[in-house]
N, C-alpha and C positions, 0 to 999 in steps of 0.2 A: 445761956438767953434763948430762949427757941428763932428756929429759925425764919426765916421772913418770908409765907407763900410766896409764890411768885402767879401771878393772879394773869399770867397768857398762857403758862404753865397749865394753871388749871381750866384752863377755858380749852386748849387744844383735848386737853384729858377725857372733859364736859362729854367736847362734840365729837369725838372719836367715839364714846357711848353712843350718842344719841341716833349717830351714824349709822353705826352698828346695827343700833336694834329697830328703830322705828323705820330707816330708811335704807336698810341690809347692804348697808355701802362697809367697808373698810379704810375708806383710802381719807386722807384729809384736806383733799385741794381743789381745786375747782372744778367745774363740768366745764368741757367745751361744747358746747351746743352748736354742733354744725351742719351745714344745709337743711334747714329750717328744725331742726331733734326740738319738740315742742317744751318751755320752762313746764314744766311740770313735776312734782315732787319725783311720781316714777319713772321719769326718765335719767334723772341724776345719776343714777349709776352709770349706765350707758354713755353718760357726760364725759364724766370723769374715766370712761373706759377710754375713750376717744382722746381724751386730753394727755392718758397713759400716750398713746398710739402717736400724737402727735411729736411729744417728748423724744420718742422711741425715736422716732424719723431722725430727726436735726442729730441724730447722734453720729458723728465720723464715722470713716471706714476707718478698719485699723486699730481703732479703741479697743481695749481691753479691760482696764484697769480703771473702776469708778469708784471717789469719795461722794457718796453720801450726805452733802452738810440738813440738817435739819431733818430725818427722816421720818417720823411721823409716827405708824403706828408698820413699817420698816415694810408693805403693802409693794412699793413701787421698787424698790432696791430688789424685794422676793422677785418679780415681772423679772428685770433686767439680771437675776441670776439666770436663769429658768430659759434667758436668750445668749446664756453662754459667758456673760461677763462675770466677770472679779468685782464684790462689791462690798467696799467699807463704810459703815455710818456712823457719824459722830451729831448727837443729840444733847445738848444738859436734861430734857425730860428723864429723870431717872424710870418711869412707872409707866412713859411711851416705851422707852427701852427695852423694857421687858417684855412688853408685845413682842418688838420687834426683833428679839434672843429668839421668842420663843415660834415664831413664824419662820427666819431664816432657819432654825436648827441647827446653828457652828456652820451653815454654809458661809456667812458674813459674819464679821467684827463688827461690834456694835462696842462702841465706845461712846461715856458718860461726862461732858464735859462741850463749854461751848465751844465753837468756830475759833473763838480771837487767842483761849489761851489752849485750844487745841496740841500736843505736838508727839510728832512722829516722826520717823527717820524714813517713812516709805513715804512714794512718790508713785503717783498714778495718772494716766492719759487725761482723767474729765474728774472734774470737779464740779458739782451738779448743786445748784441751789433751786429748790424748788418751790416759791414762796416761801421762804426762809430768808432770801435779799435783804428783807425790809427790814430784821429784827436784828442790824450789824451795820454797822458804819459800813460807807460807802469804801473809805482809801484800805480798810485792816479785810475787809473780803474779796477785793478783788489783790492786794498786794501778797496780803496769807491764803490766796489760795492757788496764784507763780508762784509761791516758795515752795509750792507741797506737788506742782505738776515735771512730769518727764519734758524732756525737750521737745516744745513743739506742740505742748499737749491745750486742751482746750477748760472753756468755762462755761457753763450753759446754764444759766439762770429762767425762771420764766417766773414775774410776782408783776406785781402793780405797783404804779409810781403815785404821786399827789399832781392833779395839773396844777398848775397857778392863776388858781381862781381865786381871792381874796374874801374873805372873813371866815366863819366855822362850817366847814366840811362837815356833812353830815355820815360821812362814814370814815371811821377813822385808816389808823395804818399809811406805810409806803414812805419812799425817800420822797425827796420833791425831783419832780422830773427834769426842770432846771437845774436842778444839780448834778444831776445823773450826767446831762446831758454836756455841764460844765467838765466834770473831771473824766469823762471817758475817755477823751482824746489826750490826758495828762497818763494815760497807762500803756504801759511797753506790748499793746496786743493789737489784735486785727480786727475788723468788725464783720465775722462770716454771715449774719444775721442778722437783723433786725424786725421782727414779725408787730404788728399791733394786733390782738385778736381781745381788744374789750368786748367790744360786739359780743362777740362765742360768747365770754368767759361770764359774761352782764346777768345773765339771763342765771345764773346761781346766785344772786344775791336774791333774785327773785323769786325763784325757792325757797329760798330760804325765810324770806320775809314771808309767804305765804304758808309757811308749814307755820311759820311763829305766830304770823293769825289766826290760824285756826284750829292749832294746838296747845302751843308753850303760852298766848296770853287767857285764854278761857283758864287752864291748870293752871296757871297763877291768879285769878282773881276769883276761883275755886275754891285756891287754898286760902288765901285770906280770911274769904266770907265765912269761912268756915273754925278760922281759927279765932279770931272776931266774935262768933256765938259762942264756941268755948270758951278764950279769957281774953272776954273783953277789957280787964284792967290793966290785961298784959299786952294782950297787942294795940290798947290806947299809949301805951308809955314807948312800946314800937316803932308805931307810927310818928309819935313826938320826935323821939332822941334821933328816928334817923329819916326822918321827914325827908333832906334835904335829898340824900340818895335814892331815895325809895324816888324822891321826884324825877334826878337823873335816869333812873334805868328806863323810870313811864316812858319820858325825853325820848332818850335813847333808842329801844325795841320794839315801842310798842304805838309809836305814831305814824307810820309806816313811810319815814324817811328812808328807813336802811333799803332801797328798792334796786330795780335795776337801773331805770331811768337815773337817777342819782350820782348810783358808779359809773354809769359812764361819759353822766357829768363832769364829775369829780375825780375821777381817776383814769389811770393811759395803765393795760396789762402787755406786756412788753413780754415777746420770747426773744432771749439772745444767745447769741453764741460764737466767741470770743476766740483767736489763736494764741496764746504766747509766742511776738516774735523771737525766730531762732538768729 
């Protein structure tokens, strides 16, 4: 039986290609639009660099070894290595890991595995989750991270959570914030930092929405019109057979619901630094 395609993995790979070709960025994470930086496609790469600087500024003194969980293209790991850290990466995406391996050129190990099943005898001073935390159950993320830490080590996570607002949210993803608040005190950690950066990161969604409206949607419509002109009977069948999926896709991506204001309303983006209790 053929292996089922992981839609999240495909989405990340497509995202990397779009970001690299159209937006001149090799990062797969949100941008940090601080100090009045405009929500514009041309500013996304700068905002993502500011995001990295924010993350780097939160790494405590004395940290030497880092495990990057969900390393994406490996770009952040590369920059950490340039700063003198020893960095290993773990991610379930084989194709993105190939990109990361080429980028790191043997300076850091890249393991193809889900963090939930990752096995290693290595210990680290810091475990880092940059927008990968939402894909792993909370308990498993923290408990497994603690098992890979040196004594007094740190967990640094940056991700968004779902606010407790009833009804269907226009933007998916993220753990429930109330669940995180309830479970965090049960872990054997001290909270060193908890910073809300929703406002600064929400502009990323505004940029993506702008790109979707001005590039993706017109291309989508033009492609359909061309296909209907060339293959009218086939397209009639396709539109009937996949009408629900097409309608869902239109509603999800092309109705302007996935915007910065809705992100700030329904999501809470938090930067959190935890230290294992000794």
